[in-house]
Structure formats: structure tokens, C-alpha cells
C-alpha angles and dihedrals in degrees: 000000000000121000089215129093125231126225112190115192117188121182128189128250097351110161110230094231095050096096132091090229090054090058101259108163099227115000112118115223105146096158094050088044089054091048091051092049093057094044143018126301116202103213096192108050128147141191120239088227129011098229132070112251101041093042090053094047089050091048091048091055103030088234136114121262093246090053094054096030097224089141104169150356091294094058106065127177115275102177092253091119106057115245141185090280091060090046091055092046089053088057092050093249117151106242124180137163133213121191137355117018102151089209123138107265140344092241093060117105095245097158103268125117088211133009111205116204092334120193108218131179117290110281093346091285106068126200099352092164089065092058089072099096102172106111093221094049105034124112117250106200115235092197123073114261091215092062135264095270125047121189143049122345139072135295140181090266093055089050090048094052088048089055093043091052093046090050091050095049090050091046094054091050092049093047093051089052091057091075087213113146095197111114123248140192121221122188116202119192116198122184106208136131087028113116146284083101097228118127132188108266097245092053094041091055090059088074110050111206095231089058097054111117124233119253130245125257097008111179088238089071092056099268114149115207122228107274091240089051092045091054094045091050092051090050091051093053101262098254092192088064093051099060107118094219143337093276092058090050091054089049088057090062092047090049095049093050090043088055090049091057089042088056089048090052093055091047088053091054090051093048091047090051089052089054093045090053089053091241100118095095094053102036129084116207129208124190125188143126135236094241141327136251130250088220096197100314110140087004090290127132127187122015132290101108132091097236115118094254090062109026100038119083139190117256127182131164124189137167147090094306094047132089125220127253144057122300116210097190111112113249138181135218084249089065085063087057089055093045090056095055093039093056090061098036091247128148129236117183118231097026101099091116091058129080136201120259094244091051091050093050094045093050093064131237116332106173090174094065106121121233123191135199132171140188133203102152143091113008098356113129090187135015118281124206134188129198120185111193123162111313093341133086123189123197106196119193123187110242091006135085116269127243122227127193133187100221091188098059097020110035091159091059094234098145119054109208093183095111099030110117090208088069099042096113091050089048092050090049093050094049089049089052090048091052089054084069103034144000097235096199094046091047090049092052092048093049093052091046093050092045092049090049091051092051092047092047091053094052107286136281096306092054094039092055088065097047124100137012118301090215136012122357111254112246121237116271095223 
């Protein structure tokens, strides 16, 4: 077993490209940049599901969403499927969490010795209204998912991240004082830059509204969204259509980037506390996020799509065991699950197809490594599936035409080749590769059945429509 500790920091809704070290032209993330400079940045990383609760359940277990059937934000992780936390506990490793988990309830055996100020799903059930998938019956939120106010200020999420960071700084100091050489694992869950789009004034001011760039493929330019994406956006409340005016829309960009630098500030505090405690030379650090944010591209806000803005995530690993550089091999959040158990020589069933991040980096570039994601949640009338393999990216939608992008010549995904006859062979090969991982139609049927059963169990459609927050999950008060 390793002699080193492991600190895993997971944010929420952090777009992969929104870091200086990822080449963003103006976003300020000096602490993440420094972390990347001392370790390895994985430049092609993806979430297993571009929405919070299923992504986090998949991460907890190291398994795909369709394998564990935690389909949406009303089906949180309970600990019933063993995860990396349980694997570490079985090895006698101290494993604790601080901050956002988005699991069901604190009393569930989720694999942590202690859960400090955990954020769980609302009421232990989450967004039940969004589990109604039938297009004629589903709830279309009248309120804006991004929050009623957009701009500088404070919010419950900002206060929560402050508390999480404070608790982490104190935890590291206390742990160093124990004079206990046994390795530990600490998971830290921060919320920023997740909406509401309200950023502390000093961070908001770093991104003047009149300097915010326009987005690509906005519907006002004549761009027509893919039909599956259009229906999903309507079911999620269409935040783009709910901006009061152009000025408020610009404030949304300033707030998101301000929250990103606020996140970076808190990570800087945690890394500094690690150094102050004298733990830097014996602690590996992983930073990643559960998914990204469309941030206005194609008229979409929030997550829930398979475009890079939403499905790609930042991923950095640094520490005494880690080399320096940029790894081009595609990776998944599930590979982080494997990394955690691998560091402590623990075992997690069903993860043989995964690899630890250090193993991937040391093996050299493998652009052909296939990475998979799926979506069955808010707004989706049918299941959506993504496969990234080599230069190609397939977005497969049940009952809709697929999208196909050449990520080598078109990294911004400006040209959909899904219906182009010239690429029919590539499309067929990608669909065949996808089907080696999942039967999309069977998974879609199972998801709808499980969600319908959940709705019925909780009192039927009329009751379910009223259950759960229509926007962000409230943070704990403690």
C-alpha cells in the first residue's frame, strides 16, 4: 500500500476549457494552473453523465449509469452498490468527505467514515418532477434554472463553499497534528461555478460585462439545434429565453467566470493549507468536476448535452507519485474512481476496463481509447449516448438522428456529419463501437420503466410534479 495520502477535490459544473492551463484566453485560475504545472493535466476528460446526481453515483461506484440504474436527479447514490469508499474502508484506510456529495442521505452507508457538512439531494428524493419523461406529461419549469438574480453578490452556495473550504483547511491542520503516518483519503466537494450565477464582487469584477465574448452557434444567427437537444432544452426551462435583456445575459458570463476564479481561490486555500501542514510531499491531489456547462453556446445553459462545453471536464493530478506534463489519452471520471482504489491497493469489482490516471499517463498517448457518456435525466424525452474514440465523437439519440463530429479538424463541433453520406462508414463503425458498451434502446426502455416506477411509488404523476426543487439543490444549513 502507498505511504502517500490522497486529496480528491471535485467541483460542480466547471467547463473543461475554463482554466488558464487549458488555454482559455482570459479566465484566471492561477492555483489550478500551478497544480497542473507540478503534475499531469488530462486534456481530454469526460463525465459519465452530464448532470450531477447520476454522474456522482457513477463516480462513487466506478460504473456506468446504465449499470447502476441511477438514471437522474431523483435517483441518488445510497451506498447499496459498493464504491471506492467501501473499498478503502475494507483496507483499513481512513476515508472522509467534506462538502457536496449529492447522495441520498447522511445516514446511508456511502463509504465514508465521516461526512462533514454534506450536501445531499433535496429531501432525500431530489428532482422527482424531472423523472417524468413523457413529453405530454413532463413538467416544463416556469422559473429560470440559473436563478432569479444574475450578477455580483452572495448566495447560499458561496457561503457553503466558504464553509467547506474552512472545514477542509482545519481538517488538514488537525490531521497533521495527529502525528499518524497511516495514509488517508479526503474527498472535498465544492459547488462553484454551479448556478445560481451570483459571484462575489471582487471576482465578478475581474470579468467586465462589456468584455465578454459572444458565443458560437447562437440561434439568433440562424443556427437550428438538434431536435433532441431542442426538446431537452425546452424540458429544462430554456434559460436562454428567460434572460430579461441583453445586459443580464452578459452578466451571466461575468458571474460564471467570476465563480470559476472563486473556485480557484478556494482550491488555492486548500493547497496552501496542505503545504502549511507539511503534507505536500506525501499527498497526491486530484482535481476534477462532475460535468461542465454549455455557457450560452448553441443557446444552451447548464449541462445535459454531449457537446464539449457540457460533457468535457477538467482533470489534474499532482503529487509525489505523479509526473509532469499533459496527457492526451482520453479519460473518464470513472478512471478517477479506479485511481483512488489503485493508490491504496484496494479492489473495486466491475472496474477492470478502467485504469488509474498515473498508469494512463505513463503508458503514453492512446488517442483511440474509447470514452462513454449517457443521459436520461431532466428534459430528455429519450436516452442520449456519447462515444469518443480517436478523432471521432458520436452523439447517439434514441428515436433521433445521431450527430457525428470530427474532433481533429472541428474541435468546436461546428459541423455535424451525422447525416453526411460521405461519413456513413465512420458513423456505422462508431455506432457498432457504442453498442459494444451498451444497447441504447434497451437502456432507454429500462430508464423509462424505472422512472415511471419511482413516480408511481411516490404517489403518481400529480404528486411527483410537485416534488423537488425546480433549480439548484439548497445547501445544508450546518
